[in-house]
Backbone as JSON, one array per atom type, in Angstrom:
{
  "sequence": "XXXXXXXXXXXXXXXXXXXXXXXXXXXXXXXXXXXXXXXXXXXXXXXXXXXXXXXXXXXXXXXXXXXXXXXXXXXXXXXXXXXXXXXXXXXX",
  "N": [[45.8, 113.49, 141.07], [44.48, 111.44, 138.57], [46.03, 110.44, 135.52], [44.94, 110.87, 132.1], [44.94, 108.71, 129.35], [45.59, 109.07, 126.03], [44.79, 107.49, 123.13], [44.37, 107.97, 120.37], [43.99, 107.73, 116.86], [44.74, 105.37, 115.43], [42.43, 104.16, 114.29], [41.57, 106.21, 112.61], [43.72, 106.27, 110.85], [43.62, 103.68, 109.73], [41.21, 103.86, 108.43], [41.78, 105.6, 106.45], [41.59, 108.39, 106.9], [41.79, 111.86, 106.13], [44.88, 113.37, 106.66], [45.25, 116.04, 107.51], [42.72, 116.7, 108.48], [42.55, 114.87, 110.54], [44.59, 115.87, 112.23], [43.44, 118.33, 112.94], [41.14, 117.47, 114.35], [42.33, 116.07, 116.44], [43.75, 118.06, 117.8], [41.56, 119.67, 118.51], [40.24, 117.92, 120.24], [42.15, 117.74, 122.34], [42.16, 120.4, 123.24], [39.47, 120.71, 124.08], [39.32, 118.76, 126.08], [41.23, 119.73, 127.88], [40.0, 122.1, 128.69], [37.91, 121.1, 130.23], [39.2, 119.5, 132.11], [41.46, 120.84, 133.68], [43.68, 120.33, 135.34], [44.3, 117.67, 135.19], [46.66, 115.22, 134.3], [47.73, 114.45, 130.97], [48.44, 111.89, 128.73], [49.71, 111.29, 125.65], [49.64, 108.74, 123.42], [51.53, 107.33, 120.88], [50.67, 105.61, 117.8], [51.28, 102.18, 118.09], [54.03, 100.13, 116.93], [53.51, 97.69, 114.35], [53.35, 94.36, 112.96], [52.64, 94.51, 110.29], [53.85, 96.8, 109.32], [56.52, 96.25, 108.79], [56.48, 94.74, 106.51], [55.04, 95.98, 104.5], [55.73, 98.71, 102.77], [54.13, 101.01, 102.21], [52.23, 100.99, 104.24], [53.88, 101.31, 106.45], [54.82, 103.91, 105.94], [52.43, 105.35, 106.23], [51.78, 104.91, 108.94], [53.96, 106.27, 110.08], [53.42, 108.87, 109.22], [51.12, 109.47, 110.7], [52.11, 109.19, 113.3], [53.98, 111.28, 113.32], [52.25, 113.43, 112.9], [50.73, 113.4, 115.27], [52.75, 113.96, 117.16], [53.44, 116.53, 116.28], [51.05, 117.97, 116.74], [50.84, 117.74, 119.52], [53.17, 119.1, 120.27], [52.52, 121.68, 119.35], [50.42, 122.21, 121.08], [51.78, 122.16, 123.5], [53.47, 124.38, 123.18], [51.59, 126.34, 123.31], [51.14, 126.46, 125.94], [50.13, 124.31, 127.41], [51.44, 121.69, 128.7], [51.9, 118.41, 127.55], [52.82, 115.11, 127.8], [54.17, 112.95, 125.26], [54.89, 110.33, 125.43], [54.77, 107.85, 128.03], [57.26, 107.7, 129.34], [58.16, 110.27, 129.47], [57.1, 111.35, 131.69], [58.72, 111.08, 133.86]],
  "CA": [[44.87, 113.36, 139.98], [44.83, 110.36, 137.64], [46.21, 110.89, 134.14], [44.16, 110.27, 131.02], [45.82, 108.24, 128.28], [44.95, 109.29, 124.73], [45.28, 106.58, 122.09], [43.57, 108.3, 119.19], [44.75, 107.79, 115.62], [44.86, 104.14, 114.65], [41.23, 103.97, 113.47], [41.62, 107.22, 111.55], [44.71, 105.84, 109.88], [43.13, 102.49, 109.03], [40.08, 104.28, 107.58], [42.31, 106.57, 105.49], [41.15, 109.76, 107.16], [42.75, 112.86, 105.68], [45.8, 113.69, 107.75], [45.01, 117.4, 108.03], [41.48, 116.63, 109.27], [42.91, 114.17, 111.78], [45.33, 116.81, 113.08], [42.48, 119.31, 113.46], [40.3, 116.81, 115.35], [43.18, 115.73, 117.59], [43.97, 119.31, 118.54], [40.27, 120.06, 119.1], [40.02, 117.04, 121.38], [43.03, 118.16, 123.44], [41.67, 121.68, 123.77], [38.21, 120.49, 124.79], [39.61, 118.02, 127.31], [41.94, 120.63, 128.8], [39.02, 123.03, 129.26], [37.12, 120.37, 131.23], [40.09, 118.93, 133.11], [42.64, 121.69, 133.6], [44.81, 119.85, 136.12], [44.53, 116.25, 134.96], [47.72, 114.93, 133.34], [47.33, 113.8, 129.72], [49.53, 111.18, 128.07], [49.34, 110.98, 124.27], [50.39, 107.56, 122.98], [51.64, 107.17, 119.43], [50.31, 104.25, 117.35], [52.35, 101.22, 118.33], [54.48, 99.41, 115.74], [52.84, 96.43, 114.06], [54.09, 93.51, 112.02], [52.33, 94.97, 108.93], [54.75, 97.88, 108.92], [57.8, 95.77, 108.28], [56.32, 94.04, 105.23], [54.37, 96.8, 103.5], [56.28, 100.06, 102.91], [53.08, 102.04, 102.21], [51.64, 100.99, 105.58], [54.89, 101.91, 107.3], [54.81, 105.35, 105.71], [51.18, 105.89, 106.78], [51.96, 104.95, 110.4], [54.9, 107.34, 110.41], [52.73, 110.14, 109.02], [50.24, 109.69, 111.85], [52.95, 109.42, 114.48], [54.53, 112.64, 113.19], [51.14, 114.37, 113.08], [50.41, 113.47, 116.71], [53.84, 114.68, 117.82], [53.35, 117.94, 115.9], [49.9, 118.55, 117.44], [51.2, 117.84, 120.94], [54.15, 120.18, 120.39], [51.77, 122.94, 119.23], [49.67, 122.36, 122.31], [52.75, 122.5, 124.54], [53.91, 125.76, 122.95], [50.49, 127.22, 123.71], [51.1, 126.53, 127.4], [49.57, 123.12, 128.06], [52.38, 120.59, 128.46], [51.37, 117.05, 127.5], [53.84, 114.18, 127.32], [53.8, 112.07, 124.15], [55.16, 108.97, 125.89], [54.81, 107.78, 129.5], [58.61, 107.9, 129.88], [58.39, 111.7, 129.65], [56.56, 111.76, 132.99], [59.75, 110.96, 134.89]],
  "C": [[45.38, 112.29, 139.01], [45.0, 110.9, 136.23], [45.22, 110.22, 133.2], [45.15, 109.88, 129.93], [45.05, 108.33, 126.98], [45.59, 108.38, 123.7], [44.43, 106.76, 120.84], [44.49, 108.26, 117.97], [44.72, 106.53, 114.79], [43.63, 103.91, 113.77], [41.18, 104.97, 112.33], [42.57, 106.77, 110.44], [44.19, 104.67, 109.06], [41.96, 102.81, 108.09], [40.47, 105.35, 106.58], [41.75, 107.98, 105.65], [42.23, 110.72, 106.65], [43.6, 113.31, 106.87], [45.53, 115.07, 108.34], [43.74, 117.44, 108.88], [41.74, 115.93, 110.6], [43.62, 115.11, 112.74], [44.38, 117.82, 113.73], [41.62, 118.7, 114.57], [41.09, 116.47, 116.61], [43.41, 116.97, 118.45], [42.68, 119.79, 119.21], [39.95, 119.22, 120.33], [40.86, 117.49, 122.58], [42.55, 119.46, 124.07], [40.41, 121.5, 124.6], [38.46, 119.76, 126.11], [40.28, 118.93, 128.33], [40.98, 121.64, 129.43], [38.22, 122.38, 130.38], [37.98, 119.89, 132.39], [41.43, 119.67, 133.09], [43.87, 121.12, 134.3], [45.16, 118.39, 135.86], [45.65, 116.03, 133.95], [47.18, 114.17, 132.13], [48.57, 113.15, 129.11], [49.04, 110.8, 126.68], [50.25, 109.86, 123.76], [50.37, 107.49, 121.46], [51.19, 105.77, 119.03], [51.52, 103.32, 117.48], [52.76, 100.52, 117.05], [53.73, 98.08, 115.59], [53.69, 95.62, 113.08], [53.81, 93.92, 110.58], [53.34, 95.98, 108.42], [56.03, 97.36, 108.28], [57.68, 95.11, 106.91], [55.74, 94.91, 104.12], [54.84, 98.25, 103.66], [55.21, 101.16, 102.96], [52.41, 102.13, 103.58], [52.61, 101.63, 106.56], [54.88, 103.43, 107.16], [53.57, 106.0, 106.34], [51.27, 105.97, 108.31], [52.87, 106.11, 110.79], [54.27, 108.72, 110.23], [51.84, 110.46, 110.22], [51.04, 109.92, 113.12], [53.51, 110.85, 114.47], [53.44, 113.68, 113.42], [50.79, 114.52, 114.56], [51.49, 114.24, 117.45], [53.76, 116.17, 117.52], [52.21, 118.62, 116.66], [50.23, 118.74, 118.91], [52.21, 118.97, 121.15], [53.48, 121.55, 120.26], [51.04, 123.23, 120.53], [50.6, 122.76, 123.46], [53.23, 123.94, 124.4], [52.85, 126.75, 123.4], [50.33, 127.26, 125.23], [50.47, 125.36, 128.11], [50.49, 121.93, 127.8], [51.7, 119.23, 128.56], [52.49, 116.14, 127.03], [53.31, 113.3, 126.19], [53.96, 110.62, 124.57], [55.21, 108.95, 127.41], [56.2, 108.02, 130.09], [58.91, 109.38, 130.11], [57.81, 112.21, 130.97], [57.62, 111.77, 134.08], [60.51, 112.24, 135.07]]
}
């Protein structure tokens, strides 16, 4: 079965979505997808570093908040019994 790669978060972050709402939507997405595709591997990709982060501390902090939120949601999902890697290297 082919894995699905989830790259959700960057648009939410750029549009200043509330972090708690983002976490709720991310978890809802994972649950809904898992119900439809119980055996398909899921890879959740964190927002990639950008050049903006190194020059603007507020942007760096926002990226880190979203990265942490995604990791937290994935960990909650894993604890509930649906293991999902956060990075492709975790597939090995």
